[in-house]
N, C-alpha and C positions, 0 to 999 in steps of 0.2 A: 687700620683706623687708629687715630691718635687717642690716647687715654689721659684725661686730666682728672686726678682725684680731687683737685681743688682748682678754682679759677684764680690764678695769680697774675701779676703784671707780666711775668715771663710767658705764661700760656696765652694771654691776650696778645702779646707781641708776636707769638708764633702764628696765631690766626691772622693778624694783620699782614705779616710777612707773606703768608700764602696768598692772601688777597692781592698783594702787590705783584706777586709772580704769576697771578692768574691760575693758581693750582686749585684742584678740588680740595675741599675741606670736609672731612668726615671724622668727627671726634665725639667720644663719650665724655660726659660732664658729671659733676657731683649730683647725687640723689636721683639717678636714672635719667639725667639730661642728655640730649643729643644735639649737636650742631652739624647741619649738612648744607654746604654751599658748593654746588658743582660748577656753577658759572656765574659770572658777575651779573646780577640783576638788581634793579633799584627797589627791591622789597624783600621782606623776610616774613614768612608765615610762622606764627607763634602759638604754642599750646602749653599750658601749665600742667605738668604731670599730676594726676590724681589716681589713688589706688582704686577707688570705686566709681569709675567713669568709663565703663566698657564701650568701645567703639569710637569715641570721639577723637582719640589720638590718630586714628587711621584716616581722618579727614585731612591730615597735614603731611603724613610721612611719605606720601608719594610725590611730594613737591621737590623741585630742584633747589629750593632755598627755604629751609625751615629750621626752627629752633624748638626743641622740647625743653622747657624749664624744669629742672629737677626739684625735688621736695626739700632741699636744704640750701642754705647760703644764697638767698634770693638777692641780696645786695650785690654779690659778686656777678650775678647774671645781669643786673642792671648796668654795672660797669662795662661788661662785655658788649651788651646791646648798644650802649652809648658810643663805644669806640668803633664798632662795626658801622653804625649809622653815620658817624662822623667821617669815617674813611670813604664810604661809598656815596654819601650825599655830595661830597666834593667832586666825585667822578660823574654823577648823574644829575646834579643840580638839586635833587630832592631824593628822599628815601622814605619808604612806607613800612611801618611795622603793623602787620595785619594779624590781630589775635582772634583765634577761634576757640569757643568754649560752649559747653552744653548749658541750656537753660533749665528751668525747673521741670520736674517730671511730667507735670500736667500742662506744660506750655504748648501753644499752637501757633506761636509767632516767631518769625525770624526777626530779631531786633538788631538793626544796623546802627552802630554808634560811631559817629564821626563828625568832623568839621564840615558841615553841609555847605557853609559859605566858601570854603577853600576847595572842596572836592565835589561840586554839584553833579558833574557828569559821572564820576566814578561811583558815588553812592546811589545815584538814580539808576544807573545801569544794573548794579547789584540788586536793587529793589525790584526792578522790572523782571530780571531773570528769576529771582526767587519767587515772585508772585505767579510765575507760570507753572509752578510745581503741581498745582491742582489739575492742570491740563495734561501733564505728563503721567500722573498716577491717579487712577480712580479710587474713590473710597476714602481719601484723606482731605481734610479741610484746614489748610494752613494759610497764613498771610505773612507778608513782610512789611515792615515799617521802619522809617528812618528816625532816629532820635539824635537831635543835635545837642550833644553834651560833651563836656571835657572829661567826663568819667566813663571811659570806654572799656574798662576791665570787668571781670566777673564780680558780682556783688560780694562785698566783704573782703575783696583782695586788694593789695596795694597797686598803685600805678606802675606800669612798666618803666616809664620815665616821667619826670615832672614837666610841666609846661616850659619852665626855664631851660631844662635840659634839652627838650625837643628843639627849642629855638636855637640853642647853641650848636647842636649837632645836625641841624637841617632836616629833621625827621618829622613825620606825621604818623599818628596812630589811628587805626580803624579797628573797631571791635565787631565781631559777628557772633551773636548769641543764637545757637541752633536749638530748636525744640527737639528733645531726644526721643522722638517717636519711633526710632529704630530699635528700641529695646523695651521689654516689658517691665512691670513693677518690681520684678526680682532682679533686674539688671541683666537679663539674658537677651542677646541680640536676636532679631528676626533676620536671619542670614541673607535670604534672597532679597528682601526689601532693602536691607542695609547696603548691599552691594550697589544696587541701582540708585539709591538715595545718595550715597557717597559720590558716585560718578556725577550725579546731577549737581551737587553742591560744588565740587571741584571745578566743573565747567563754568558755573555761574561766577565763582571767585576769579577764575582766569579772565573771563570777559570783562569783569569789573576792573581788575588790575591793569588789563591792557589799555583801558580808557585812561587810567592814571598815567601809565607810561607814555602813552601817545601825546597827552596834553601837557603833563607836568615835568617830564624828564627828557633827557637826551639818550634814552636807552636804546633806540634804534631797533626795537623788536618788530618783526614783520607782521605778526598776527598773534592772537591769543593762543593759537596752537603751539607756538614756539616756547610756551612757558612751562611745559612739562619737563620731566627729567631727561637729560641727555644720556646719562649712564644708568642702564637698567641694573637692577639687583641680580645677583648671581642666581637666585631662585628662578628668575624669569628664563635664563638661558638653560638651566637644568630641565625645566618643564618643556621648553622648546625642543631640546634634544630628545627627550623621552617621547614626546608626541611624534616626532619624526621617525624615531626608531620603531614605534608601534606601527606606523603606516608602512614603513619599508619592510616589515616582517611578512607582508602578503602583497600580492599584485592583484588588486580587486578585479580589474577588467579581464585579466587573464583567467581568473578563477571562476568568473560567471559566464564566460564564453564557452560554447560547446567544443569538446575535443574531437568530435566526429562530424564537423560541419561539412566536409567534402562528401561523406557518405550520405548525409541528409540531402544535400543538393543533388547528387547523382540519382538517388532513389526518387526524389520528387519529380525530376524531369523525365526519368525513364517511365514513371507511372502516369505520365500525362497530367501532372500537377494534382495527383490524388493522394499519394501515400507520403506521410510525414513521419520519419523515424523519431523515436524518443531522443531527446538531447542527453548526451553523456558529459559529465564534468570531471575535471581533474581533482585528485584528492587534496584536501586542505592541508597545508603545511603548518597550520597553527590550530590551537584549541580556542575557539571563540570565547569560552567561559574564562579561561586564563587571561586572554588578552583584555577582556573587559575589566577583569579585576585590576590589571596593571593600569588601565586607562583611568579608572575611578580612584586609584590610590594616589594619583597626582593631585597635590593640594593646590589646585588652581584658586580656591577660595582665599588663599593667603596672599595672592597677588593684588597689591593695592593700586598699581598703575591702571587707570581705567581702560586705556586703549589695549594694553596687553591682556588684561583680564577678559575683555570682550572677545578678542581674537582667539584666545585659548578655549574659552567656554564654547564658542561656536564650533571650533575644530573638534573638540571632544564629542560634541553632539553628532557631528557628521561621521566621525569614526565609529561611534556607537551604532549608528544606523547601518553603516557598511558591514561591520562585523556581524550584526544581527542578520543581514541579508545573506552572508556567506553560509550561515547555518540553515537558511530557508530556501536554498537553490532548488528549483524544480517544483516549488509549491506555490499556491495562490498567495500565501503570505509574502513571498518575495515581491510579487507585483504590488501589493498594498504598501510595502515598505518603499518600493521604488517611487510610488506616488508621493510619499512623504519626503523622500530625498530630493526629488526633482520638481516638487511643487505642482504637480499635475500639468494639464494642458489647458491654457486659458483660451477663451473664445477669440480674442483679438489676434492671437498668434495663428489660430486655425484659419481665420479670414485672410491673413497675409499669405499663408500657404496656398489657399485656394486661388487667390489673385495671381500668384506666380504660375501655378499650374494651368490656369485658364489663359494666361498671356503668352506662355512660352511652350511651343510644341517640342516633343522629343525628336532628336535627330539620330540617325543611324551612326553607329561607331565607324569611324574611318580607319581602316586597317592599312594605311599607307604612311610612309615616312615616320615609322615608330622608333622611339629610343628604347634600348634594352637597359637592363639594370646597371651594366658597366658604364654606359654613356651617361645615365642619370647620376651615378655615383661620382663621376668626374665633375658634373655641374655642382653637386653638393659639396665636394671637396674644395672647389673654387670659392664657394661661399664661406666654408670653414677657414680657408686661408685669409679671407677678408676679415673675419672675426679675430683671428690670431694676430693680425696686424694692428688691431685696436687694443688687444690685451694679451700679453705674452702668457698669461695663465690659462688661456683657453686650450684645453687638451682633448676635447671631445672628438670622436672618430665616426667614420662611416663603415657600416658592415653590410656585406651582401651574404644572405643566409638562405639555406634550403629549408630551415625549420620554422620559417614565418610565412604566413599567407597574406598579410597586409603590411603596408608600409607603416612604420611606427617609430616614435621617439620614446626611449626609456632612459631616465637619468641623464639626459642630454646627449645620448648616443643615437644615431640614426640607423635603423635596420631596414634593409630593402630586400624583398623576396627575389631570389635569383632569377625567376622566370617572369618578373614584372615588365610590362611593356606599356608605353604611353606615347602620345604625340607631343610635339614641341610645346604647344600651348598648355597642355596639362602639366608638362614637366616644369615649365616656368612658374605655374601656379603652385605646384607641389613643393618646389624649392622654398618659396616664401611661406607657405603654409607650415611645413614641417621644420625647416631650418630657420627661416627668418622670423618665425614666431615661437614654436615650441622649444627648439634648441636654444634660441636666444634668451627667452624668458627664464628657462631653467638656469642657464649660466649666470644671467644677471641676478637671479634670486640667490644663487650659490655664493655670490660675492657680497651678499648682505650678511649682517651679523646674526640674523634670525633664519634658521633652517626652514621655517614655515614658508619663506618667500620662494624657495625652490621647490619644495614639496607641494605647496599650494595652500592658501588660506581656504576656509570653508566656502563651498559653492563657487570656486574659481573657474570651473569648466566653461560656463556660458561665455564669459569674457574671453577666455583663451581661444575658444573656437570662433567666437565673433571676430576677434583680431586676426585669426588665421584666414578666415574666409574674406575679410576685408582686405587682407594682403593679396589674396588672389585677384580681387577686383583692381587693386591699385597697380598691379603689374600687368593688367590686361589679360588675365588668364582665367577669369571666372566664366565658365561656359554655361550655356542654357541647360544642358543636361545635368551639370553639377548642381546648379541652383534648383532644378526640378527635384533632384534627389533629396536635397535638404528639406524642401517643402513636402515631399512624399513621406519623409520620416515623421513629420508633424501630423499629417493626415493619418498615418498608421498608428501613431500614439493616441490620437483622438478615438480612433476605431477600437483600439485595445481597451481604453477606459470605458467605452460604451458596451463592452462585452464581446467584441469580435475575437475570432480564433484565427489560426494560421490561414485556413482556406478562405475565409470570408475577407480577410484583410488583403490577401494576395489578389483575389478577384476584384476587390475595390480598386486597387492600384492599377491592375492590368486592364480591366474592362472599362472602368469609369474615367480613369485619369491618363490612360494611354501609355503606361510604362511598359517597356519590353519585359518579357518573362524573366530575363536575367536580372534586370534592375529591380523589378518587383520582388523577386526572391531575395536579393541582397538586403532590401529594406526590411521585409517582413521577418526574415530569419534572425536579423539583429534585434528587432523589437520584441521577439518572442523568447529570447534567451533568458535563462534564469527562472522563467515562469512568467515573464512580462517585464520588460526593462525600458524605461522611458528616457534613458540617457541621450538617445539620438535626437531628441527634440531640441537639445541645447544649441545645435549648430545654427539653426535659423533663429532661435530665441536669442542667442548671443549677438547675432548680426543685427536683429531688430533693436535690441537694447543699445548696442554700440552706436547705431545710426542715430537713435534718439538722443543719446549722450552728446554726440558731436553737434547735432542740431541745436542743442541747448548751450553750446559754447565750450564743451569739454575739450581738453587738450589730448592729443593722440599719443605722442611719443612717451609721455610719462607713464602710460599704461604698460609699457614694455619693461619696467624695472624689476619685475618679478611676476609671480603667479598669484593673482588675487581677483576679487569680484568688483564690479562697478560700485557696489554698496560700500566697499572699503576705501574708495578714493579719498574721502575726507580723513580717514585714519592714516592712510599712507602719506597724505600731505602733512598731517600733524607730525607723524614720526620722522618725516624728512626734514621738516622745519626744526624739530628738536635735535636733529642730527643723529638720531638712532639709525635711520635708514639713509642710503645714498642714492643718487641718481643712477640709472642703468649704466653699466660699463660698456655695453655693446649697443650699437644701433644698426638696423638692417640696411643693406645696400640700396634697397629700392627708395629709401627716403632721400637719396642723393638726386633722384630724378625730379626735375622741375614739374613734370606732368602730374606727379603724385599730389602736389599742392593743389593743382587745378581740380583733380578728381575728389580730393577731400572737400574742397569748396562746393563742388556739385552736391555732395552728400549733405553738407550743412545747409545748402539752399533747398533741400527737399527732394533730391533725385529718388524716384521710386526704386525699390529693391529689384523689381522686375526689369529695370533698365540698366542694371549694373553689370550685365553680362557682356562678354566680348563679342564683337560683331563678326 
């Protein structure tokens, strides 16, 4: 960071030179001032530093272009403003100085001060957005109004620039007086409300400024999402790494699955489906209390970037629930926590599951022309070679192991049980499920600057599994039995929530829905682990949600840039437009097939899920 103890002609020239070179500007100025310009934009957000004005400065310091005016030498700040505006207005045809300040303590009005005749769309957009605040937050009654006045600064303060100076440098000034309802009469912030209020204000300002850029300048900004910071503060990356480290300190699914599953299965079948052994679990490698202390020692509340603050708070809550569940294994509380983590089983999803089971009969397993683990690993390595051809940094490997009983991807590595067998259709589907989705999104996420994109943002699982099952369909490998299994998991989850136990859920699947004893056991044994675990509903849930997303015009390939949820698509789009995130480095091989486009179009046109199976 540059440090200017005073604003001189030389320091102003240094700033202008950096603008010419398109370099980031980050410098401290006299009296607690800060100038931050990380990319050339036709506006500057401004706040005048005050000692007794808690919270208000945080409305601007997450911006990519802002100025905090210090408490001394105001005239030199005016000279700096003039020269910056003069330089950038020549580049963009116009330049806006947007000042934000707090109103009186009892104020309930957002006062928008600006040249209404010159910026009607900009000011009206801001007015509309701010007037929506009462819809966003219950219990508050605020309003916004536009005041067409040449005096746009805080009451009793000097102008940033005179009218003549504004004309000379090609700039416009807009003032936004914010009612300080985010703090009490003693000046103490309401932290939870302030965080949400701040995010609301920033979004409203960005939408308004985008109107200005679109109409009045040659800025070439694609959307208001692109107006946030490109370079995140170091604290963001510190918290990102610590959240990832906490999650990597335990393997949640491994620790909540029974270590004696083979004994449970053998005993259940040998007793003619009567005896169910107690589930045994592996010892915890972590102390949940210590881990939670680490989790809540992270100062996420200090993150002023709205998108990153939201992502981190969501992830902390999810990790908190998981850590709690680790200490609840084998108890009813585990099941209650699972309902909270996976949002229960909704009626519409259950109806979709029943439609699938009623439409698709179960077929017997064909024990001919089976591929063994070595043959499958050769197919997987071929796909890995394809990835390596796209990015030389791809180093993930395939492992055939005797100590795993299900195929799985962990940290981008594919693990195959040594005795695994499958037919060619299943193999084709599994390659794109495990490699073309889980391995690919892990690697694409690992190439992003945020570790959360490879670890997974909160609630990323439904979309991951939805994409994986969709990939099975796109390559013609989604069988009727496979789709029935996904539907059966939802039916089992619904029965569990209704109070069902191991025996009753097994009988429901076997007797009423026609599942073979083997498939019924696999479904119910998974749903009962930990004390009752709803994770398995996410496969069909994710497929249903992804289908709806595509029918509403959503793009497919952009969902493969990392591990996140459909609810994060707007944030991912925003961070990509801000150049915080990058497009995915890898794309799966099946997207090269012209038939895939036709199949996606069938989904967009309303193809029922029950008709997505291979013939």
